[in-house]
N, CA and C of each residue as an Amber inpcrd file, in Angstrom:
protein
   318
  -3.5770000 -20.9700000 -12.7680000  -3.7460000 -19.5750000 -13.1260000
  -4.3740000 -18.8150000 -11.9540000  -3.8490000 -17.6560000 -11.6970000
  -4.2960000 -16.8590000 -10.5620000  -5.6010000 -16.1240000 -10.8910000
  -6.5260000 -16.1260000  -9.9430000  -7.8060000 -15.4430000 -10.0990000
  -7.6550000 -13.9500000  -9.8500000  -8.4120000 -13.1520000 -10.5700000
  -8.4110000 -11.7040000 -10.3370000  -9.2290000 -11.4020000  -9.0870000
  -8.8630000 -10.3200000  -8.3960000  -9.5990000  -9.9360000  -7.1930000
 -11.0770000  -9.7170000  -7.5090000 -11.3630000  -9.1670000  -8.6710000
 -12.7530000  -8.8750000  -9.0540000 -13.5750000 -10.1530000  -9.2520000
 -12.9040000 -11.2820000  -9.4590000 -13.6010000 -12.5570000  -9.6480000
 -13.7290000 -13.3610000  -8.3540000 -13.1460000 -12.8580000  -7.2590000
 -13.1780000 -13.5750000  -5.9860000 -14.3850000 -13.1670000  -5.1560000
 -14.8940000 -14.1140000  -4.3680000 -15.9440000 -13.7620000  -3.4190000
 -15.2920000 -13.3080000  -2.1120000 -16.1060000 -12.9090000  -1.1520000
 -15.5920000 -12.3600000   0.1060000 -14.6650000 -13.3400000   0.8220000
 -15.0520000 -14.5960000   0.8830000 -14.2430000 -15.6130000   1.5580000
 -12.8730000 -15.7460000   0.8980000 -12.8560000 -15.8160000  -0.4350000
 -11.5960000 -15.9540000  -1.1680000 -10.7060000 -14.7290000  -0.9610000
 -11.3230000 -13.5430000  -0.9550000 -10.5560000 -12.3150000  -0.7350000
  -9.9090000 -12.3190000   0.6510000 -10.6560000 -12.7400000   1.6480000
 -10.1060000 -12.7780000   3.0060000  -8.9640000 -13.7810000   3.1190000
  -9.0920000 -14.9290000   2.4490000  -7.9960000 -15.9090000   2.4320000
  -6.7700000 -15.3250000   1.7420000  -6.9940000 -14.6520000   0.6250000
  -5.8920000 -14.0290000  -0.1200000  -5.1880000 -12.9700000   0.7240000
  -5.9600000 -12.1550000   1.4290000  -5.3900000 -11.1160000   2.2900000
  -4.5520000 -11.7430000   3.3970000  -5.0470000 -12.8150000   3.9960000
  -4.3000000 -13.5100000   5.0530000  -2.9930000 -14.0790000   4.5000000
  -3.0460000 -14.6660000   3.2880000  -1.8500000 -15.2220000   2.6770000
  -0.8420000 -14.1150000   2.3470000  -1.3290000 -12.9980000   1.8120000
  -0.4470000 -11.8680000   1.4880000   0.1760000 -11.2900000   2.7540000
  -0.5940000 -11.2720000   3.8270000  -0.0920000 -10.7920000   5.1190000
   1.0730000 -11.6620000   5.5960000   0.9130000 -12.9700000   5.4820000
   1.9750000 -13.8980000   5.8910000   3.2220000 -13.7180000   5.0270000
   3.0270000 -13.5990000   3.7160000   4.1650000 -13.4100000   2.8160000
   4.8800000 -12.0920000   3.1060000   4.1070000 -11.0530000   3.4250000
   4.7040000  -9.7490000   3.7430000   5.5350000  -9.8470000   5.0200000
   5.0160000 -10.5490000   6.0300000   5.7610000 -10.7190000   7.2850000
   7.0810000 -11.4410000   7.0470000   7.0290000 -12.5150000   6.2320000
   8.2480000 -13.2680000   5.9350000   9.2590000 -12.3900000   5.2040000
   8.7860000 -11.6520000   4.2070000   9.6770000 -10.7840000   3.4360000
  10.3170000  -9.7330000   4.3430000   9.5280000  -9.1980000   5.2630000
  10.0420000  -8.1900000   6.1830000  11.1140000  -8.8070000   7.1000000
  10.8410000  -9.9930000   7.6050000  11.7930000 -10.6700000   8.4860000
  13.1000000 -10.9810000   7.7690000  13.0110000 -11.2750000   6.4690000
  14.2020000 -11.5980000   5.6860000  14.8950000 -10.3480000   5.1440000
  14.3130000  -9.1870000   5.4050000  14.9080000  -7.9430000   4.9500000
  14.6840000  -7.6260000   3.4860000  13.6910000  -8.2590000   2.8660000
  13.3630000  -8.0240000   1.4570000  12.3320000  -6.9010000   1.3580000
  12.7830000  -5.6720000   1.4390000  11.8610000  -4.5360000   1.4960000
  11.0470000  -4.3620000   0.2220000  11.6360000  -4.6490000  -0.9420000
  10.8780000  -4.5270000  -2.1950000   9.7560000  -5.5550000  -2.2590000
  10.0670000  -6.7800000  -1.8860000   9.0690000  -7.8430000  -1.8770000
   7.9640000  -7.5250000  -0.8610000   8.3620000  -7.0260000   0.2960000
   7.3990000  -6.6180000   1.3240000   6.4400000  -5.5660000   0.7700000
   6.9670000  -4.5680000   0.0760000   6.1360000  -3.4910000  -0.4740000
   5.1370000  -4.0220000  -1.4990000   5.5580000  -4.9790000  -2.3030000
   4.6580000  -5.5710000  -3.3140000   3.4970000  -6.2870000  -2.6290000
   3.7870000  -7.0850000  -1.6100000   2.7330000  -7.8140000  -0.9000000
   1.7820000  -6.8510000  -0.1900000   2.3200000  -5.7910000   0.3920000
   1.4710000  -4.8040000   1.0670000   0.5440000  -4.1060000   0.0620000
   1.0860000  -3.7790000  -1.1080000   0.2740000  -3.1260000  -2.1460000
  -0.8340000  -4.0570000  -2.6350000  -0.4970000  -5.3130000  -2.8640000
  -1.5060000  -6.2820000  -3.3090000  -2.5830000  -6.4710000  -2.2310000
  -2.1730000  -6.4810000  -0.9780000  -3.1290000  -6.6200000   0.1340000
  -4.0910000  -5.4290000   0.1540000  -3.5610000  -4.2340000  -0.0580000
  -4.3920000  -3.0260000  -0.0910000  -5.4150000  -3.1070000  -1.2240000
  -4.9780000  -3.5970000  -2.3790000  -5.9080000  -3.7420000  -3.5090000
  -6.9890000  -4.7790000  -3.2030000  -6.5990000  -5.8970000  -2.6180000
  -7.5720000  -6.9370000  -2.2670000  -8.5990000  -6.3910000  -1.2660000
  -8.1270000  -5.6070000  -0.2960000  -9.0350000  -5.0250000   0.7020000
 -10.0390000  -4.0780000   0.0460000  -9.6540000  -3.4210000  -1.0370000
 -10.5650000  -2.5180000  -1.7370000 -11.7730000  -3.2760000  -2.2960000
 -11.5760000  -4.5370000  -2.6360000 -12.6780000  -5.3370000  -3.1820000
 -13.6300000  -5.8390000  -2.1000000 -13.2740000  -5.6520000  -0.8390000
 -14.1860000  -5.9800000   0.2560000 -15.0580000  -4.7770000   0.6300000
 -14.7690000  -3.6300000   0.0180000 -15.4890000  -2.3990000   0.3470000
 -16.5480000  -2.0870000  -0.7080000 -17.5260000  -1.2910000  -0.3140000
 -18.5770000  -0.8580000  -1.2250000 -18.2360000   0.5390000  -1.7530000
 -17.9100000   0.6660000  -3.0480000 -17.5450000   1.9730000  -3.5880000
 -18.6700000   3.0120000  -3.4700000 -19.9050000   2.5530000  -3.3550000
 -21.0370000   3.4790000  -3.2440000 -20.9970000   4.2780000  -1.9410000
 -20.2110000   3.8070000  -0.9700000 -20.0950000   4.5200000   0.3030000
 -19.1120000   5.6860000   0.2380000 -18.3530000   5.7820000  -0.8440000
 -17.4000000   6.8740000  -1.0320000 -18.0880000   7.9670000  -1.8440000
 -18.0970000   9.1710000  -1.3220000 -18.8120000  10.2730000  -1.9590000
 -17.8570000  11.2620000  -2.6260000 -17.9820000  11.4260000  -3.9490000
 -17.1850000  12.4580000  -4.6170000 -17.4760000  13.8330000  -4.0050000
 -16.4460000  14.6450000  -3.9140000 -16.5820000  15.9730000  -3.3220000
 -16.2900000  16.0020000  -1.8340000 -16.1810000  14.8370000  -1.2160000
 -15.9020000  14.7560000   0.2180000 -14.4060000  14.5780000   0.4660000
 -13.9690000  14.9860000   1.6470000 -12.5800000  14.8220000   2.0610000
 -12.5330000  13.7020000   3.0970000 -11.6000000  12.7780000   2.9010000
 -11.4620000  11.6170000   3.7720000 -10.0950000  11.6060000   4.4370000
 -10.0610000  11.1170000   5.6710000  -8.7890000  10.8290000   6.3300000
  -8.1880000   9.6430000   5.5850000  -6.8810000   9.6540000   5.3820000
  -6.2080000   8.4950000   4.7960000  -5.8840000   7.5320000   5.9380000
  -5.7650000   6.2620000   5.6220000  -5.5070000   5.2700000   6.6660000
  -4.1190000   5.4100000   7.2800000  -3.2580000   6.2400000   6.6900000
  -1.9400000   6.4860000   7.3010000  -2.0840000   7.3380000   8.5610000
  -3.2890000   7.8870000   8.7680000  -3.5690000   8.6680000   9.9710000
  -3.0420000  10.0850000   9.9560000  -2.3710000  10.4750000   8.8890000
  -1.7580000  11.7920000   8.8490000  -2.2800000  12.6960000   7.7440000
  -2.6950000  12.1290000   6.6270000  -3.0560000  12.9630000   5.4870000
  -4.5430000  12.8490000   5.1370000  -4.9580000  13.7300000   4.2320000
  -6.3480000  13.7870000   3.7760000  -6.3870000  13.6140000   2.2700000
  -7.5460000  13.1900000   1.7600000  -7.7220000  12.9820000   0.3290000
  -9.1000000  13.4850000  -0.0630000  -9.1480000  14.4110000  -1.0240000
 -10.4190000  14.9180000  -1.5340000 -10.7780000  14.1390000  -2.7950000
 -11.9030000  13.4360000  -2.7490000 -12.3270000  12.5810000  -3.8560000
 -13.0250000  13.4190000  -4.9240000 -12.5270000  13.3110000  -6.1530000
 -13.1660000  13.9770000  -7.2840000 -14.1540000  13.0350000  -7.9690000
 -13.7130000  11.7860000  -8.1840000 -14.5940000  10.7880000  -8.7980000
 -14.0720000   9.3910000  -8.5040000 -14.9150000   8.4050000  -8.7570000
 -14.5450000   7.0020000  -8.5550000 -14.4570000   6.3140000  -9.9110000
 -13.5340000   5.3740000  -9.9970000 -13.4280000   4.5230000 -11.1790000
 -13.1220000   3.1300000 -10.6660000 -14.1340000   2.2940000 -10.6220000
 -13.9690000   0.9540000 -10.0640000 -13.6980000   1.0330000  -8.5800000
 -12.6150000   0.4280000  -8.1450000 -12.2460000   0.4050000  -6.7250000
 -11.2020000   1.4740000  -6.3970000 -11.0570000   2.4540000  -7.2890000
 -10.1080000   3.5480000  -7.0690000 -10.8430000   4.8710000  -6.9360000
 -10.3960000   5.6660000  -5.9850000 -10.8800000   7.0340000  -5.8280000
  -9.8270000   7.9330000  -6.4720000 -10.2820000   8.8490000  -7.3110000
  -9.3800000   9.7940000  -7.9600000  -9.6290000  11.1600000  -7.3680000
  -8.5420000  11.8480000  -7.0590000  -8.6780000  13.1630000  -6.4590000
  -7.3250000  13.7170000  -6.0740000  -7.3120000  14.4840000  -4.9810000
  -6.1220000  15.2280000  -4.5970000  -5.7830000  14.9860000  -3.1310000
  -4.5150000  14.6840000  -2.8900000  -4.0240000  14.6150000  -1.5150000
  -3.9420000  16.0450000  -0.9940000  -4.1050000  16.2190000   0.2920000
  -4.0590000  17.5510000   0.9050000  -2.7610000  18.2520000   0.5330000
  -2.8860000  19.4730000   0.0370000  -1.7210000  20.2870000  -0.2790000
  -1.0810000  19.9910000  -1.6230000  -1.6330000  19.0580000  -2.3940000
  -1.0550000  18.7280000  -3.6940000  -2.0090000  19.0980000  -4.8190000
  -1.4530000  19.3010000  -6.0000000  -2.2610000  19.7160000  -7.1500000
  -2.3420000  18.6510000  -8.2280000  -1.6670000  17.5410000  -8.0130000
  -1.6620000  16.4780000  -9.0150000  -2.7880000  15.4850000  -8.7410000
  -3.6110000  15.2190000  -9.7670000  -4.6880000  14.2380000  -9.6610000
  -4.0770000  12.8450000  -9.5470000  -4.4630000  12.1010000  -8.5030000
  -3.9520000  10.7450000  -8.2960000  -5.0990000   9.7980000  -7.9780000
  -4.8630000   8.5230000  -8.2390000  -5.8280000   7.4890000  -7.8970000
  -5.2910000   6.6450000  -6.7570000  -6.1510000   6.3670000  -5.7940000
  -5.7740000   5.5000000  -4.6700000  -6.8630000   4.4510000  -4.4780000
  -6.4790000   3.2350000  -4.0670000  -7.5000000   2.2340000  -3.7520000
  -8.4120000   2.7610000  -2.6390000  -9.6950000   2.4710000  -2.7360000
 -10.6340000   2.9940000  -1.7390000 -10.3470000   2.4500000  -0.3430000
  -9.5850000   1.3710000  -0.2450000  -9.2340000   0.8270000   1.0660000
  -8.2620000   1.7270000   1.8220000  -7.6740000   2.7170000   1.1600000
  -6.7820000   3.6620000   1.8320000  -7.5380000   4.8530000   2.4210000
  -8.8470000   4.9050000   2.1520000  -9.6570000   6.0010000   2.6820000
 -10.3130000   5.5860000   3.9900000 -10.1790000   6.4430000   4.9780000
 -10.8110000   6.1820000   6.2710000 -12.1130000   6.9530000   6.3860000
 -12.3300000   7.5430000   7.5360000 -13.5480000   8.2880000   7.7950000
 -13.5390000   9.6280000   7.0640000 -14.7400000  10.1490000   6.8500000
 -14.8730000  11.4710000   6.2690000 -14.3490000  12.5040000   7.2510000
 -13.7170000  13.5200000   6.7200000 -13.2360000  14.6190000   7.5610000
 -14.4490000  15.4480000   7.9570000 -14.5450000  15.7660000   9.2380000
 -15.6500000  16.6030000   9.7100000 -15.1980000  18.0340000   9.8060000
 -16.1210000  18.9540000   9.5990000 -15.8020000  20.3750000   9.6770000
 -15.4820000  20.7590000  11.1330000 -14.4890000  21.6020000  11.2920000
 -14.1090000  22.0310000  12.6600000 -14.8330000  23.2880000  13.0280000
């Protein structure tokens, strides 16, 4: 039976991330784009459990790890930040591992 990310310690999470990374590479090499996307999503979720949610501040705007977009955090629920992507009006939840540095005022 597979363990939940929330039940894993840091070492187990890092092993899981490494294994998911390898599976994603294989899927990509074989041209299995759907399988690749699943492994990448699971890896992102596992990485969220290595982060401290207390470091994410509601009301702040963060760079997304895609390097192009921003996310304004309204509230946290577990390892997910809920809020709004820049320019959008729909409330969405994203794993906190997709949030980078806080946006600084220009």
